[in-house]
C-alpha positions in Angstrom: 10.7 1.0 -19.5 13.4 1.1 -16.4 16.6 2.0 -17.5 19.4 1.1 -15.0 22.1 3.8 -14.2 -13.4 -7.3 5.2 -16.8 -6.6 6.4 -18.1 -3.3 4.9 -18.2 -0.8 7.9 -20.7 2.1 8.3 -18.6 5.1 9.4 -20.3 8.1 11.3 -18.0 11.2 11.4 -18.6 13.9 13.7 -16.3 16.9 13.2 -15.3 18.6 16.4 -14.6 22.2 16.5 -11.0 22.6 16.9 -8.5 25.4 17.8 -4.7 25.8 17.7 -4.9 27.0 21.5 -4.6 24.2 23.8 -5.8 25.9 26.9 -9.6 26.5 28.1 -10.5 28.5 25.0 -14.0 28.4 25.7 -13.4 30.5 29.0 -12.2 33.5 26.6 -14.7 33.3 23.6 -15.8 36.9 22.8 -17.7 35.8 19.3 -17.9 34.1 16.2 -17.7 35.9 13.1 -18.0 33.9 9.5 -17.1 30.7 11.3 -14.2 32.4 12.8 -13.9 32.0 16.6 -12.5 35.3 18.2 -10.7 34.8 21.7 -9.5 37.0 24.2 -6.7 35.1 25.9 -5.1 36.0 29.1 -2.1 37.8 27.5 -4.8 40.2 26.2 -3.8 39.4 22.5 -6.7 38.7 20.1 -6.4 35.0 18.8 -8.2 34.0 15.6 -8.8 30.4 15.1 -10.6 28.9 11.8 -13.1 26.2 12.9 -15.6 24.2 11.0 -19.2 23.6 12.7 -20.1 20.0 13.4 -22.2 18.8 10.5 -24.1 16.2 12.7 -24.4 16.2 16.5 -24.0 13.1 18.5 -27.5 13.5 19.8 -28.8 13.3 16.3 -27.9 9.5 16.1 -29.7 8.6 19.0 -31.8 5.8 18.6 -30.6 5.2 15.1 -27.6 2.6 15.6 -28.9 -0.7 16.6 -27.3 -2.8 19.1 -26.6 -6.4 18.2 -26.5 -9.3 20.7 -23.4 -11.3 21.3 -25.3 -14.2 19.5 -26.0 -12.4 16.3 -22.3 -11.0 16.2 -21.1 -14.8 17.1 -23.1 -16.0 14.0 -21.7 -13.4 11.5 -17.8 -14.4 12.4 -17.9 -17.5 9.9 -19.2 -15.0 7.1 -16.4 -12.5 8.1 -13.7 -15.1 8.2 -15.0 -16.3 4.6 -14.7 -13.0 3.1 -10.9 -12.2 4.8 -10.2 -15.7 3.0 -11.3 -14.9 -0.3 -8.8 -15.0 -3.0 -8.4 -13.8 -6.4 -7.0 -16.6 -8.7 -5.0 -16.1 -12.0 -2.6 -17.8 -14.1 0.8 -17.1 -15.3 2.6 -19.3 -17.9 0.3 -22.4 -17.0 1.0 -21.9 -13.1 -2.2 -21.1 -10.9 -1.5 -17.9 -8.5 -3.5 -16.7 -5.7 -3.6 -13.6 -3.6 -6.2 -12.2 -1.1 -9.0 -10.0 -2.6 -7.3 -7.1 -0.7 -4.2 -7.6 -2.6 -6.0 -7.7 -6.2 -4.3 -4.7 -7.3 -1.1 -6.7 -7.0 -2.3 -9.3 -9.2 -3.6 -6.9 -11.8 0.0 -5.3 -12.1 1.5 -8.8 -12.6 -1.0 -9.4 -15.4 -0.5 -6.3 -16.9 3.2 -6.8 -17.0 2.6 -10.0 -19.0 2.8 -7.6 -21.9 6.5 -7.9 -22.0 6.5 -11.6 -22.7 5.4 -10.6 -26.1 8.6 -8.6 -27.0 10.9 -10.2 -29.3 14.6 -9.9 -29.7 15.6 -6.4 -30.7 12.5 -5.0 -29.4 14.1 -1.4 -29.0 15.7 -1.8 -32.4 19.0 -1.6 -30.6 19.7 -5.2 -30.1 17.8 -5.5 -26.9 17.2 -9.4 -25.9 13.7 -10.8 -25.2 12.8 -12.3 -21.9 11.1 -15.5 -21.1 8.0 -16.9 -19.2 10.4 -18.6 -16.5 12.0 -15.2 -15.7 8.9 -13.4 -15.7 7.4 -15.9 -13.3 10.1 -15.7 -10.8 9.6 -11.9 -10.6 5.8 -12.7 -10.3 6.1 -15.1 -7.5 8.4 -12.7 -5.6 5.9 -10.0 -5.7 3.1 -12.4 -4.6 5.5 -14.1 -1.9 6.4 -10.8 -0.1 3.1 -8.9 -0.6 1.2 -11.7 0.9 3.6 -12.3 3.7 3.5 -8.7 4.8 -0.2 -8.7 4.5 -0.8 -11.7 6.5 2.1 -10.9 9.1 1.4 -7.2 9.6 -2.0 -6.4 7.9 -0.2 -3.9 5.6 -1.0 -3.3 2.3 1.8 -2.6 -0.2 1.6 0.0 -3.0 1.2 -1.4 -6.7 4.3 -2.7 -8.2 5.5 -2.1 -11.9 7.1 -4.8 -13.9 9.2 -4.2 -17.0 11.8 -5.6 -19.2 15.7 -4.7 -19.3 17.8 -4.7 -22.4 19.4 -8.1 -21.5 16.2 -9.8 -20.9 16.1 -9.4 -17.3 12.6 -8.3 -15.5 12.6 -5.8 -13.2 10.1 -5.2 -10.3 9.8 -1.5 -9.2 8.0 0.0 -6.2 7.5 3.5 -5.1 5.6 5.0 -2.2 4.1 8.5 -1.8 7.2 9.7 0.1 9.6 8.9 -2.6 10.8 5.7 -0.9 11.7 3.3 -3.8 12.7 -0.4 -4.5 14.1 -2.0 -7.4 14.5 -5.7 -7.9 16.1 -7.2 -10.8 15.7 -11.0 -12.0 18.3 -12.3 -14.3 17.5 -14.2 -17.2 20.2 -16.6 -16.4 19.2 -19.6 -14.5 19.8 -20.0 -10.7 21.0 -16.3 -10.8 20.2 -14.4 -7.5 17.8 -11.5 -7.8 19.6 -8.0 -6.7 17.7 -5.4 -5.1 18.2 -1.6 -4.4 16.1 0.2 -1.8 16.2 4.0 -1.2 14.2 6.1 1.4 13.5 9.5 0.3 14.8 11.2 3.4 18.4 9.1 3.3 21.2 9.1 1.3 22.3 5.7 2.3 20.4 3.0 0.1 19.9 -0.7 1.2 21.4 -3.1 -1.3 21.4 -6.9 -1.4 20.5 -10.0 -3.3 18.0 -12.8 -2.7 17.5 -16.3 -4.0 14.2 -16.5 -6.0 11.7 -19.0 -4.5 13.6 -19.3 -1.1 12.6 -18.3 2.1 11.5 -14.7 2.9 14.4 -12.1 3.5 13.0 -10.7 6.7 15.2 -7.6 6.7 13.9 -6.8 3.1 10.4 -7.6 4.0 10.3 -5.3 7.2 11.9 -2.5 4.8 8.9 -2.9 2.3 6.3 -3.1 5.3 7.8 0.3 6.8 8.2 2.1 3.6 6.1 0.9 0.7 2.8 0.8 2.5 -0.5 2.3 0.8 
């Protein structure tokens, strides 16, 4: 509970030898001991650089990666489009909702959040109010609307949100990224009330605050902030 205060790809990876010295190190290599390259740089100091030997040489791939004609590639494009357009379909309060398959984790979070609809009045034994399906649906639609918009517009996948109930029956949506960027959006149980949001970047002290009207057009300033700071 929050308290307010596309086509599978085959990837061949070849690790190169790397050094911290950006000059022509190969001209000064004097030996290799236990996977440590020892070099004598022009300034006469010994510089040790850890390296990892390539696990697979490019030459070893010779003849093993087949080329496809443009005709074959063109024939596969419809299948790729079909894969990109696949949707995960689920239901909330009798309403059918859809998200791209790449955003299934978003749908899963919403479906898990439906648990709060089972909470009755006084669910915390201290007089807390139950929420209702309309309030939850407003929050769910917001999550889908912004997640899908950002994904289609920028190919950015947002992190998984967390939906919860507040003591007054409001529904909260909370996002957090690996860099401590956070977004909290609160949907009031009262009809036609705007949802308020509070966004905070981990490295800045000035938060972003505002309000949005559920089911209305995307707030582009909020969508841009989410795209830049809440991506996977």
